C-alpha positions as CSV (number, residue, x, y, z in Angstrom):
1,M,-86.0,43.5,89.6
2,D,-82.8,42.9,87.5
3,I,-80.1,45.3,88.4
4,Q,-78.7,45.7,84.7
5,M,-82.6,45.6,83.3
6,S,-83.5,48.6,85.3
7,M,-80.0,50.6,84.8
8,I,-79.8,53.6,82.6
9,L,-76.8,55.3,82.7
10,E,-72.8,54.2,84.1
11,T,-70.3,57.1,85.1
12,A,-66.8,56.7,86.3
13,R,-68.3,56.2,90.5
14,L,-72.1,55.9,89.7
15,Q,-75.1,53.9,88.6
16,L,-78.4,55.5,87.6
17,R,-81.3,53.3,87.4
18,E,-84.9,52.7,87.8
19,M,-85.6,52.9,91.6
20,A,-88.0,50.1,92.9
21,F,-89.9,49.6,96.2
22,S,-86.9,48.1,97.6
23,D,-85.4,51.6,97.8
24,M,-87.6,53.1,100.2
25,E,-85.6,52.7,103.3
26,A,-82.6,54.8,101.3
27,L,-85.4,57.0,99.8
28,S,-86.7,57.6,103.2
29,F,-83.4,58.3,104.4
30,M,-83.1,61.4,101.7
31,L,-86.2,62.8,101.7
32,Q,-86.8,62.6,105.9
33,D,-83.8,64.6,106.6
34,E,-84.2,68.3,107.0
35,K,-81.4,69.3,105.9
36,V,-81.4,67.7,102.5
37,M,-85.1,68.9,102.3
38,Y,-84.8,72.4,103.0
39,A,-85.3,73.7,99.7
40,Y,-88.7,72.0,99.6
41,N,-89.9,73.9,102.9
42,G,-88.9,71.0,105.3
43,A,-88.8,67.1,105.4
44,F,-91.2,65.0,104.0
45,N,-93.4,62.3,106.3
46,D,-93.4,58.8,105.5
47,E,-96.8,59.3,103.3
48,E,-95.1,62.3,101.2
49,T,-92.1,59.7,100.6
50,R,-94.4,57.2,99.5
51,A,-96.0,59.5,97.4
52,W,-92.4,60.6,95.9
53,M,-91.6,57.3,95.0
54,E,-95.1,56.4,93.3
55,N,-94.7,59.4,91.1
56,Q,-91.4,58.6,89.9
57,L,-92.6,54.7,89.6
58,Q,-95.7,56.5,87.4
59,R,-92.7,58.9,85.0
60,Y,-91.1,55.6,84.3
61,K,-94.3,54.1,82.8
62,E,-95.7,57.3,81.1
63,F,-92.3,58.8,79.4
64,G,-89.9,56.3,79.9
65,F,-87.7,58.2,82.4
66,G,-87.9,60.3,85.7
67,L,-85.3,60.5,88.5
68,W,-83.6,57.5,89.1
69,G,-81.7,56.1,92.3
70,V,-77.9,57.3,92.5
71,F,-75.8,54.0,93.1
72,L,-72.2,54.3,93.9
73,K,-70.2,51.3,92.3
74,T,-68.2,50.4,94.8
75,S,-70.7,49.5,97.3
76,N,-74.2,49.5,95.8
77,E,-75.1,52.2,98.0
78,M,-78.4,54.4,97.1
79,I,-76.8,57.8,97.9
80,G,-79.3,60.1,95.9
81,Q,-81.8,60.4,92.8
82,C,-81.0,62.1,89.7
83,G,-83.2,62.3,86.5
84,I,-85.0,63.9,84.0
85,T,-88.7,64.8,84.6
86,M,-91.1,66.7,83.1
87,Q,-92.0,70.4,84.6
88,D,-94.3,73.1,84.4
89,Y,-93.0,76.2,82.7
90,K,-94.5,79.2,80.8
91,A,-97.5,77.2,79.8
92,T,-95.8,74.0,78.9
93,Q,-93.8,71.2,80.0
94,V,-90.2,71.5,79.7
95,P,-87.1,68.2,80.5
96,E,-86.1,69.1,83.9
97,I,-82.5,67.6,85.3
98,G,-83.0,67.3,88.8
99,Y,-80.9,65.8,91.8
100,L,-81.1,64.9,95.2
101,L,-78.0,63.5,97.5
102,A,-78.0,62.0,101.0
103,Y,-76.6,64.7,103.1
104,K,-73.1,62.7,103.4
105,H,-72.6,62.3,100.3
106,W,-72.9,66.4,99.4
107,Y,-69.6,67.8,97.9
108,Q,-67.9,65.0,96.5
109,G,-68.7,65.9,93.0
110,Y,-71.7,62.9,92.5
111,A,-74.6,65.5,91.9
112,T,-72.5,66.8,89.1
113,E,-71.3,64.0,87.8
114,A,-74.8,62.7,87.4
115,A,-76.2,65.6,86.2
116,I,-73.8,65.6,83.3
117,A,-74.5,62.3,82.9
118,C,-78.1,63.1,82.4
119,R,-77.5,65.8,80.4
120,E,-75.6,63.8,78.1
121,Y,-78.8,61.1,78.2
122,G,-81.0,64.0,77.3
123,F,-79.9,65.0,74.4
124,N,-78.4,61.8,73.2
125,T,-80.7,59.3,74.0
126,L,-83.8,61.0,74.3
127,H,-83.5,63.5,71.5
128,F,-84.2,66.9,73.8
129,D,-83.3,70.5,72.0
130,A,-83.0,71.7,75.3
131,L,-82.9,70.7,79.1
132,Y,-83.5,72.8,82.1
133,S,-83.2,72.5,86.1
134,I,-85.6,74.7,88.1
135,I,-84.2,75.6,91.3
136,R,-84.8,77.8,94.8
137,D,-83.3,80.8,95.0
138,T,-81.7,80.0,97.8
139,N,-80.3,76.2,97.1
140,I,-76.8,77.9,96.1
141,A,-75.3,74.7,96.1
142,S,-77.6,73.0,93.3
143,Q,-77.2,76.5,91.3
144,R,-73.5,75.9,91.1
145,V,-74.3,71.7,90.0
146,A,-76.2,73.8,87.3
147,V,-73.5,76.1,86.2
148,R,-71.0,73.0,86.0
149,N,-73.5,71.3,83.7
150,G,-73.2,73.8,81.5
151,M,-76.8,76.1,81.9
152,R,-77.0,79.4,82.4
153,P,-79.8,81.0,84.6
154,I,-82.7,82.2,82.0
155,D,-85.9,83.0,83.8
156,T,-87.3,83.4,87.4
157,L,-90.6,82.0,88.6
158,I,-92.2,81.6,91.7
159,K,-93.5,78.1,92.8
160,H,-96.1,77.6,95.2
161,Y,-95.1,74.6,97.4
162,R,-96.4,73.4,101.0
163,G,-98.0,76.5,101.5
164,I,-95.4,79.4,100.9
165,D,-93.9,80.9,97.8
166,M,-91.1,79.9,96.9
167,P,-88.9,82.2,94.1
168,H,-86.7,79.8,91.3
169,L,-84.0,80.5,89.0
170,V,-84.9,78.7,85.6
171,Y,-81.7,77.4,84.1
172,C,-81.2,76.0,81.2
173,I,-78.9,74.5,78.4
174,R,-79.6,74.3,74.7
175,K,-77.9,71.0,72.4
176,V,-74.9,72.1,70.2
177,I,-76.1,71.2,66.8
178,S,-73.1,70.4,64.8
179,R,-73.3,71.3,60.7
């Protein structure tokens, strides 16, 4: 796939672009790492990783957006995923900014940089009035990214995933409309 065709966003240090099956090795490295996937109750196996990729590719077709690969501009290394997905919340679907980075790239500001770019894209290109991040209650690092992205907690919910009930916090930011 042509890199320029699939590029969605660019920040000072990052490019966000649609993933392809050629990104499976980097994706597997992240999704099969226990440290990265603790909020999902454990690392994925090969089958779950492939299903995750197929889900993203389907989202690109269905919505025109999804979780995009996050690539370092300096090396073209895929270091994570960030993007906007539609998630169930209060009997409807809401646009959620999600992010997941390889462990060696944590605590360098990449998740915040990518999430802010997705917020701007969600408001200015996709024209959403509000954006959400739904984060497991134990995932303090992701909660901090949401706060740095201008979001505030507005609700809690329970997600039943991989056989357990997981409390989550719902963060939200609304588009400021200038008059």
